[in-house]
Structures are given as structure tokens and as C-alpha cells.
C-alpha positions as CSV (number, residue, x, y, z in Angstrom):
1,M,122.0,110.0,66.2
2,I,123.3,107.7,68.8
3,N,121.1,106.1,71.5
4,R,123.1,105.4,74.6
5,Q,121.8,102.4,76.7
6,W,122.5,100.8,80.0
7,L,121.3,97.1,79.9
8,L,120.7,94.5,82.5
9,A,123.6,92.1,81.9
10,S,123.0,89.8,84.8
11,R,120.6,89.5,87.7
12,P,122.0,90.8,91.0
13,E,122.8,88.3,93.7
14,G,123.1,90.2,96.8
15,S,124.5,93.7,96.4
16,I,124.4,95.3,93.0
17,E,127.8,95.2,91.1
18,D,129.2,96.8,88.0
19,T,129.0,93.5,86.2
20,N,125.2,93.6,86.4
21,F,125.1,96.3,83.8
22,S,126.4,96.7,80.3
23,Y,126.7,99.8,78.2
24,K,125.6,99.8,74.6
25,E,125.2,102.3,71.7
26,C,122.7,101.9,68.9
27,E,120.7,103.9,66.5
28,V,117.7,106.0,67.5
29,P,114.4,104.2,66.9
30,N,113.3,105.2,63.3
31,R,110.2,103.2,62.5
32,E,106.7,104.7,61.8
33,L,104.8,105.1,65.0
34,K,101.7,103.1,65.7
35,P,98.5,104.7,67.0
36,N,99.0,106.1,70.5
37,E,102.7,105.7,70.4
38,I,105.3,108.5,71.2
39,L,108.9,108.9,70.6
40,V,110.5,110.5,73.6
41,K,114.0,111.8,74.6
42,N,114.7,111.0,78.3
43,L,115.9,113.9,80.3
44,L,116.0,112.7,83.9
45,F,115.7,109.5,85.9
46,L,114.7,108.8,89.4
47,C,116.8,106.2,91.2
48,A,114.1,104.3,93.3
49,P,115.0,101.4,95.6
50,T,112.0,99.3,94.1
51,M,114.0,99.1,90.9
52,R,116.1,96.5,92.6
53,N,113.0,94.2,92.6
54,W,112.6,94.7,88.8
55,M,116.0,93.3,88.3
56,S,115.1,90.1,90.0
57,P,113.7,87.0,88.2
58,P,110.1,87.1,87.4
59,G,107.6,86.5,90.3
60,N,109.3,88.7,93.0
61,S,106.9,91.6,92.6
62,L,103.8,92.4,90.6
63,Y,105.8,94.7,88.4
64,P,107.3,92.9,85.3
65,S,110.8,91.7,85.6
66,I,113.4,93.4,83.4
67,P,114.5,91.0,80.6
68,L,118.2,90.2,80.5
69,G,119.7,92.3,77.8
70,S,117.1,95.0,78.0
71,P,117.5,98.6,79.3
72,I,117.1,99.2,83.1
73,M,113.5,100.4,83.8
74,A,113.1,103.5,85.8
75,P,110.7,106.5,86.5
76,A,111.6,109.2,84.0
77,I,111.0,112.7,82.8
78,A,111.1,112.9,79.0
79,V,110.2,115.2,76.2
80,V,108.1,114.2,73.2
81,I,109.9,114.3,69.9
82,E,107.2,112.6,67.6
83,S,103.7,111.6,68.4
84,A,100.9,109.4,67.1
85,S,98.7,110.3,70.1
86,A,96.1,112.9,70.3
87,E,97.0,113.6,73.9
88,Y,100.6,114.5,73.5
89,A,102.4,116.8,71.1
90,P,106.0,117.3,70.2
91,G,107.6,119.4,72.9
92,D,105.4,118.2,75.7
93,R,107.3,117.0,78.8
94,V,105.9,113.9,80.4
95,S,106.4,111.8,83.5
96,T,106.6,108.1,82.6
97,R,108.4,104.8,83.0
98,A,111.3,104.3,80.6
99,G,114.5,102.5,80.0
100,W,118.0,103.9,80.8
101,Q,118.5,105.2,77.2
102,D,118.5,108.5,75.4
103,Y,115.5,107.8,73.1
104,E,112.5,105.4,73.3
105,I,109.2,104.6,71.7
106,L,106.5,104.4,74.3
107,S,102.9,103.1,73.9
108,T,100.6,105.4,75.9
109,D,98.2,102.5,76.1
110,L,100.7,100.3,77.9
111,V,102.9,102.7,80.0
112,P,101.7,105.4,82.4
113,V,102.4,108.8,80.9
114,G,101.4,112.2,82.4
115,K,102.0,115.7,81.1
116,I,104.1,118.1,83.2
117,P,102.8,121.7,83.6
118,D,104.9,124.3,81.8
119,E,105.6,126.2,85.0
120,M,107.0,123.1,86.8
121,T,110.7,122.2,86.3
122,S,111.7,118.6,85.5
123,V,113.5,118.2,88.8
124,D,110.5,119.4,90.8
125,A,108.1,117.2,88.8
126,M,110.2,114.0,89.7
127,G,111.5,115.4,93.0
128,K,109.4,117.6,95.2
129,F,106.1,116.7,93.6
130,G,107.1,113.3,92.1
131,L,106.7,109.7,92.9
132,N,108.5,109.5,96.2
133,S,106.6,112.5,97.6
134,L,103.2,111.1,96.4
135,T,104.2,107.7,98.0
136,G,104.6,109.3,101.3
137,Y,101.5,111.3,100.9
138,F,99.1,108.5,99.9
139,G,100.7,105.9,102.2
140,M,100.2,108.1,105.2
141,L,96.9,109.7,104.5
142,E,95.0,106.9,102.7
143,V,96.4,103.8,104.3
144,G,97.8,105.2,107.8
145,Q,94.8,107.5,108.2
146,P,96.5,109.5,111.1
147,K,94.2,111.2,113.6
148,E,95.0,114.2,115.7
149,N,97.3,113.2,118.8
150,D,98.1,109.8,117.3
151,V,101.6,108.5,117.9
152,V,103.2,108.0,114.4
153,V,106.5,106.3,113.8
154,V,108.2,106.3,110.4
155,S,111.3,104.3,109.4
156,G,113.6,105.5,106.7
157,A,112.3,108.9,107.9
158,A,115.2,110.9,106.4
159,G,114.6,109.5,103.0
160,A,112.6,111.1,100.2
161,T,109.4,109.1,100.9
162,G,109.7,108.7,104.6
163,S,110.4,112.4,105.3
164,V,107.3,113.5,103.5
165,A,105.2,110.8,105.2
166,A,106.5,112.0,108.6
167,Q,105.9,115.6,108.0
168,I,102.4,115.1,106.8
169,A,101.7,113.3,110.0
170,R,103.1,116.2,111.9
171,I,100.9,118.6,109.9
172,K,97.9,116.5,110.8
173,G,98.6,117.1,114.6
174,C,100.3,113.8,115.4
175,R,103.3,113.1,117.7
176,V,105.9,111.9,115.2
177,I,109.0,109.9,115.7
178,G,111.5,109.1,112.9
179,I,113.9,106.3,112.6
180,A,117.0,107.0,110.5
181,G,120.7,106.0,110.3
182,G,123.1,108.6,111.7
183,D,123.1,111.5,114.1
184,Q,123.1,114.1,111.3
185,K,120.0,112.6,109.7
186,C,118.2,112.5,113.0
187,R,119.1,116.1,113.7
188,W,117.7,117.1,110.4
189,L,114.5,115.4,111.3
190,T,114.1,117.1,114.7
191,E,115.6,120.4,114.0
192,E,114.5,121.1,110.4
193,C,111.5,118.8,109.9
194,Q,110.2,119.5,113.4
195,L,109.6,115.9,114.4
196,D,109.1,115.2,118.1
197,A,112.0,112.7,118.3
198,A,114.3,110.6,116.2
199,V,115.9,107.2,116.8
200,N,119.4,106.5,115.3
201,Y,119.2,102.7,114.6
202,K,123.0,102.5,114.2
203,N,123.7,103.1,117.8
204,A,120.3,102.3,119.7
205,T,118.2,99.3,120.4
206,V,115.2,100.4,118.4
207,E,112.7,98.3,120.2
208,E,113.6,99.7,123.6
209,E,114.0,103.2,122.4
210,L,110.3,103.0,120.9
211,R,109.1,101.6,124.2
212,Q,110.4,104.6,126.0
213,L,109.2,107.1,123.6
214,C,105.8,105.5,123.0
215,P,104.7,104.2,126.4
216,D,101.1,104.0,125.2
217,G,102.0,102.3,122.0
218,I,102.3,103.3,118.3
219,N,99.0,104.2,116.5
220,V,100.6,104.3,113.0
221,Y,103.8,102.8,111.8
222,Y,105.0,103.8,108.3
223,D,107.5,101.1,107.2
224,N,110.1,101.7,104.5
225,V,112.6,99.2,105.8
226,G,111.2,95.9,107.1
227,G,113.3,93.3,108.8
228,D,114.2,93.9,112.5
229,I,113.0,97.4,112.6
230,L,109.6,96.4,111.4
231,Q,109.5,93.8,114.2
232,A,110.6,96.4,116.8
233,A,107.7,98.5,115.8
234,I,105.3,95.6,115.9
235,E,106.3,95.0,119.5
236,N,105.3,98.5,120.4
237,M,102.0,98.9,118.5
238,A,99.0,100.1,120.3
239,V,95.6,98.2,120.1
240,K,94.0,98.8,116.7
241,G,97.3,100.2,115.3
242,R,97.9,100.6,111.6
243,I,101.0,99.5,109.8
244,V,101.7,101.0,106.4
245,L,103.9,98.6,104.3
246,C,105.7,100.8,101.8
247,G,109.2,99.3,101.2
248,Q,111.6,96.7,102.5
249,I,114.8,98.2,101.6
250,S,116.7,96.2,104.3
251,S,116.2,93.0,102.2
252,Y,116.3,94.3,98.6
253,N,119.8,93.0,98.2
254,D,119.0,89.6,99.7
255,D,118.6,86.5,97.6
256,K,115.5,85.5,99.5
257,P,112.0,87.1,100.0
258,S,111.6,89.5,102.9
259,E,110.8,88.0,106.2
260,G,107.4,88.6,107.7
261,P,106.6,89.4,111.4
262,R,107.9,86.9,113.9
263,N,104.9,87.4,116.3
264,M,101.7,87.1,114.5
265,M,99.7,86.7,117.7
266,R,100.7,90.2,118.6
267,L,98.9,91.4,115.5
268,I,95.9,89.2,116.2
269,Y,95.4,90.1,119.8
270,G,96.1,93.8,119.2
271,S,93.7,94.0,116.3
272,I,96.5,95.5,114.3
273,T,96.3,95.9,110.6
274,M,99.1,95.8,108.0
275,Q,98.5,97.0,104.5
276,G,100.6,97.3,101.5
277,F,99.9,99.8,98.6
278,L,100.9,101.1,95.3
279,T,100.9,104.8,94.5
280,R,99.5,104.0,91.1
281,N,96.3,103.0,92.9
282,Y,95.6,106.7,93.5
283,T,96.5,108.1,90.1
284,D,93.1,109.9,89.8
285,N,94.0,111.8,93.0
286,F,97.5,113.0,91.9
287,P,96.4,116.6,91.0
288,S,94.9,117.3,94.3
289,A,97.9,115.7,96.1
290,I,100.3,117.7,94.2
291,S,98.3,120.9,95.0
292,N,98.4,120.1,98.7
293,L,102.1,119.3,98.6
294,K,102.7,122.7,96.8
295,T,100.7,124.6,99.3
296,W,102.5,123.1,102.4
297,Y,105.9,123.7,100.6
298,E,105.0,127.4,100.0
299,Q,103.8,127.7,103.6
300,G,107.0,126.2,104.9
301,K,105.2,123.3,106.5
302,V,107.2,120.6,104.5
303,L,110.8,120.3,103.4
304,F,112.1,118.3,100.5
305,K,115.7,117.2,99.9
306,E,116.9,116.6,96.3
307,D,120.1,115.0,95.3
308,V,120.5,115.9,91.7
309,R,123.4,114.4,89.8
310,E,124.4,114.5,86.2
311,G,125.9,112.0,83.6
312,F,124.3,109.1,81.8
313,E,127.7,107.3,82.0
314,N,127.4,107.2,85.8
315,L,123.9,105.9,86.1
316,P,124.9,102.5,87.8
317,L,127.3,104.2,90.1
318,F,124.7,106.8,91.2
319,Y,122.0,104.1,91.6
320,R,124.1,102.1,94.1
321,A,124.2,105.3,96.4
322,L,120.7,104.3,97.4
323,F,122.0,101.2,99.2
324,D,125.1,102.6,100.9
325,G,123.2,105.7,102.3
326,S,125.5,108.3,100.6
327,N,122.6,110.0,98.8
328,D,121.1,113.1,100.4
329,G,117.4,113.1,99.5
330,V,115.5,112.0,96.4
331,L,118.2,110.8,94.0
332,L,117.7,112.2,90.5
333,V,120.1,111.8,87.5
334,Q,119.9,114.3,84.6
335,I,121.1,112.9,81.4
336,N,120.0,115.3,78.7
337,S,118.8,119.0,78.5
338,D,115.3,119.9,77.1
């Protein structure tokens, strides 16, 4: 059998280009499995903005840098083909981190692996109840800690993570304002997700818009973007406000580190906290989080948008959609059937 692969051919400098990837075909791994290893067939990949950091040279993030000539690393849904682990049997579907390839041997001691319930589809496991939704959930509730009547602002609010974070704040009784790019996205936030207001950063001065919408300041700001929008929120934070640092997509394609706040004294005198987090810090709480998300979804309290595409050959093309804004929800690519 042929094992298709997309490899990291060169490290991106600025925007991702076709030349950063190379396609290869090789044989399926055929060695004897070591204890706690599994051979999996990858079914579906999540296209996540943070993968851009993994393509950078070592030292840019606490995740390992993808070595040149190795498959692109991504969150994945896979099915177990062979197993030397007591926890996983052939036929089990798992959520894991894998390379852009059809088949792979994974060590369950080194890579996070979790079983997917039989009643849950692969798309739902990586979409509605997957990594992006869990990131929005834990970032808002564990780090932001919204209280009833708080004023909450979320950037990247029409995205897969931001929309969940914003809707959870609304469920908790907060006044919620989303920041997004485009009138259509803003209408979706206010009309469908029932946010109180939305700011289109493409045709508004965000700092001034937030000043008008939040005259008493922002209690919780959930940041997916960084850069000037983060600074606009800082200038409008309330005393003892909380800033949740989730992502910095505005600078992922830059060749230099993300810039920090330009007015640190505002943070000091305002007793404002800024905290980053990783979703994997809350792994033990995944089951309860998924249960809550499912309940809210069934009650019609939270909406999800999934942009599901097909075709292994188009993985690099689809991934770039994250950075030109052409995706419509959590971006998933199906490459194989069960």
C-alpha cells in the first residue's frame, strides 16, 4: 500500500507558499510495533492556525518545531489498524496529533491519544466537540472566569474558537461584543449567535468603537488576534479586567515575534491580568466540557460552524484558507473513509 505524505520542504518566510510543502509517496510502515505503539490510518485533519508556529524554527513556541523533510504535524482523527497497547484495539477511532500522511506509527506514551465514542462522528469529534471548541470553553471559563453582567469582548469572534468563547460568555449572563472581519460575519454574531454587538474591524476604528460600546470598560477580553486589536482592547479595559491570551493570528505570518502591549502602565495601574493557556492543561476535564457543550448544542444555546473539505492532495491549499479568511468555521479536511 502507498502512504501519501505532505512534507515541510522549507520554513515559511511571511505568508505560506506552495514551495513550503513537498508531496511524497512511500510504503506504509511495516515494522513490529513496540510496547504502547499503534499503527493508525488517518481519516481527518484539523487545520489550526497554531500549526504555522510549528513550521517555524525551534524556539518560537513550546511545541516542537517540525523538522525539515518531515510530515506536517496536525490534530487528527485516525482509526487504529494494529495495536501493541492494552488501551487501544484495532477499529478504535482516536483523536491525536499526527503527520499529514495516510498511515503512521504513534507511541501512546509520547503523543496524546484519546478514544472517540462510537456514537460520535469523526467530524463532530474534531469539529463541534473538538480542539477549537474546547479551547474556547476552557479559555473563557477557566482563565477569563466571566461573572454575570460582565462586559466581555472576543476578537476573532466569528472563528471556530472565538464564537464558542463568545457564546459561553453569553450563556453565563454577560454582555458580549464580538470583533470580526466583514459585515456578514458580524451579522451572524448578532443575529444567530445572539451577541449584544459586533465590531467590523475592516471598516471601524476598533479602539473608538469599543469605547462607545463599553463606557464602563471591558471586564474580560478574549484575544485570538493580538497586534493593534489587542492594544485597542487594553486601552478600554476596566479595573481588574482579565485578558485571555489564546492566539496571535495577526502575526503568525510575520518573520518576527508578536509585539506585546505598548502601554504596560495601563495594565499596572488598572490591576489588569493577562494570562496565556494551553487546552492540554485541562485534559482531565475534557469529558465534562464535551458534555456541557453537547447539552448547550442540543438546547440551541450554542451554534457551531464547520467547513468540511475533502482531498489529501489539497491539504496545503485548504490550510492557507485560514489566513485569507475564506474558511467558514472550523476547517476540517477528510482524507480517508473509516
